[in-house]
N, C-alpha and C positions, 0 to 999 in steps of 0.2 A: 503622332496622330492622337487626338483627344480620346479619352476613354468612352465618352458618349458616342463617338463615331464608331469605335470598335464594337461596343455592345450592340448598337443598333444594326451594324453590319451583320453580326452573328445571328441576331434574332431574325432579320429579314431573310438571310440565307437559309436558315432552318425552316422558316415558313414556306419559302419558295421551293425548297427540296421536297418538303412534305406534300405540298400541292402537286408538284410535278410527278412524284412517284405514285401517289394514290390515284390521281386522275379522276375520271368520271365526273359526277356532279360536284365532288369536293373541289376539283380543279376549276370547274365551270363557275360555281358560285363564288369561290375565292377570287377568281379572275373578274367576276362581275363587280365585286367590292373594289378591287384595284382600279378598274376602268371608271367606276363611279367617282372615286376620289380624284383620279387624274383629270376627269372632265370638269369637276368642280374647280380645279386649279386652272384649267384652260380657260373657262369662262370668266374666272377672276382676272386673268390676263387681258381678255377681250374687253371686259367692262372698264379696265384701267385706261383704255383708249376712248372711252365715252360711247362705246357701241352697246346696243341693247339686243343681244341675241335671244333666240327662243331656247333658253337654257333648260328649263324643266322638261319641255317637250322632247328636246334632244336627248336628255339624260334617260328618259323612259324608253324612247325608241332604240337607243343604243343597247339597253339591257335586253330588249326584245331580240335584237340582232344576235347578241351573244347566246341567249337561250336557244334560239332557232339553230344556231351553229351546232349545238350539242344534240338537239332533237332530230333535225333534218338539215344537215349542212348544205345540201344541194339547193335548198330554198333561200339561203342567205343572200346569194347574188341577186336573185329576183326580188327579194324583199328590200334591198338597199335603195333602189330608185323610188320605190313606193314610200318608204319612210322619209326620203328627201322631199318628195312631193307633199307629204303631210306637214312637214315643217314649213314649207312655203305657204300652204293653205292657212296654217295657224297664224303666220305673220301677216297675211293679207287681211285678216279680220280683227286685228288689234285696234284699239281706240286711236293709238298714235300710228301715223303712217310709217311703215318700216322702210329702212334705207337699204341700198345695195349692200352696205357693210353688214347690216343686221342679218340679211339673208345669207351672204357668203360665209360669214363666220359661223353661223349655225350649221350650214352644210359641211364646212370644214370640221367642225366639232364632231359631227356624225361620222364623217369619213376617217378623220385622224383618231378620234377617241372611241369609236364604236365598230366601224366596219373593218378597218385594218387589224385591230386586236382580235377580232373574231377568228382570224386565221390561226391563232394559237389554240383556240378551242377546237377548231376543225382538225388541227394537227394532232393534239394530244388525245382528243376524245373520239374523233371520227376516222382517223387514218388507220388503214389496215395494210397488211403486207401485199405488195403487188403480185407476189406469187401465191395463188390460192391453195397450192398443195401443202404449204407450210401451215400447220394448225397450231397456233399458240393462243392460249387463253388470254383475253384482253381484260377480264375482270374476275375477281374471286371474292369481292366484298359487296355489301349492299350499295345501292345508288351508283352502280357501275364502277365502283372503286376497285383498286388492285393493290395487293401487297406481295412482294416477292417471297416465294416459298424458299428460295435459295439465292443468296447473294453471290455465290461463287460461279454462277452460270448466267452472266448478263445476256447471252444470246437467246435465253429462254424468256427474257422479258418481252412484253408486248412491243411490236414494232413502233407503235405510237409513242411509247415511253423512250425507247432508245433513240429514235430520230429527234424527238423534242429535247431530250437531254443533250444530244450532240449539238443541236442548234444553240441551246443555252450555254454550253461549254465554249463554243466558238465566240459568242458574245462576251462571256466572262474573260476569256483569254485576250480578246481584242482590247477590252477596257483596261485590264491589268497591264498588258504589254505597253499600251499607249501611255498609261499613267506613270509606270516605273521608268521606262526608257525615255519618256518625254522629260521627266524630272532630271534624269541623269545626263542625257545627251542632247536634249532639245535646245536648239538655238534659232532655227528658222521658223518664223511665225507662219502658221498654216492659213489663217483667215482672220480678218478683222472682226468677224462675227464673234469669235471666241479667242481672245488674245493669248490665253494660256496654252492653247493647242499648237503643237509644232509639227512640222513635216516629219521630223525624226520619230516623234511619238506615233504619228499616224502610220508610218512605215512598219514599225515594230508591232503596232496593234494588229495590222493586217497579217503580219508574219505569225503572230501568236494564234490568230484565228486559223490560218492555213495549217499550222502544225497540229492543232487539235482536230481539224477536219480530216487531215490525212490519216491520222491514227484511227479516227472513227470509221472512215471509209474502208480502211484495211481490215479493221476488226469485224465490221458488219458485212464484209465480203461484197462490197458494191462492185458492179462491173467497171473495169478499168479504174480501180480505186485510186491509183496515183493521179489520174487526170480529174476524176469527179471530185475527189477530196480537195485537190488544189483549187478547182473552180469554185466549189462551195465556200471554201475558206476565204478566198479573195472576195467573193461577192458579199458574204456576211461582214467581213472586215470593213469594206467600203460602205455598205448600206447602213450598218450600225453607226458609223461615223457621220453619215449624212443625217441620220435621225437625231443624233446629238446636236449637230449644227443647226438643224431646223428648230429644235426647241430653244437653243441659245438665241436664235434670231428672233423668236417670238418674245422671249424675255427681254432682250435688248430693246425691241420696239415698245414694249410695255414699260420699260424703265425700271425693271426689278432685277435683283441678283439671283434669287431663287424663285421657283414657281410656288413654293409654300414652305411651311416649317413643320410638316407632319413627322418627318424622320429626323431625329436629333443628329446633328453633325453632317447631314446629307442634303437637307432642304426638303423639297416636296416629292410627291409621287412621280411627277413628270421628270424631275431631275434624275431619278433612278431608273426610269423605264423608257426614256427617249430612244435608247439604242435598239429597243425591241419592236417599235411600232412598224417601221418599214421592212424589218427583217422577216416578220411573220409570213406575209404572202410569198416572199422570195423562197423561203425554205419549203413552204407547202407545195408550191408548183414545181420546185426542183425535184422533190421526191415523188410527186404524183404524176407529173407529166414528163419530165426530162429523163429520170432514171429508168422508167419502164421502156423508153425508146431504145435503151442500150442492152436490154435483156436478150 
């Protein structure tokens, strides 16, 4: 593995962990930057097809969705269709007549690059423990930030931190498992969309996600942890893979190998975050809707 790839991996991992742990506006604003850069790459792919989306308008409205998720997460779902309508209105009054492709790629940019990532902000910043009798401080720094007073008692961390970290851990385990075991045992091509991906790699990626989820569910004392952990692990493993394939499909259609060159040895932001896009709402509703039903 090239040194540039190793160094960029270490730096990216350190920044991700810092954002994840501190949370609050530190996580939100850092995530806004990531989403902004990712959407720039997305619209670059779209324009490579000769399409003229409402890029600047979508970028601004996506940032509004993310900030709303931190301030009043319940309003984000109501705001999404309104921002979509604003994009359509903007395109209607352009000097050049907008096409169906212009409108659809703009709305997809809002959905894929703004609305879906907002669930990570809702999860890390807005999620609270479903059992109100458990009183755990969610912030002890300015700007709603948090820093653990003791690293030896993770159960005393805010639920938003532990759940988000578990979700990230499952995605990391899925990526690592698929990469290593795919290189070692992979023989059966999974899809023509991404020729390097194999069925064997996908299987071990999902297995890695399940192992991490089972450990997390047991440690966090989730109800029926053996079942809920396995279910979450399988879902994250599959959905993170679908997110990867979706981005690969867009790159293949645009005729490019990487979405960008921002991260040395890795490509662009989308190349590193595609597994997280569809996973966010899955994890959010798993812990806010499904788990409480089992209490």
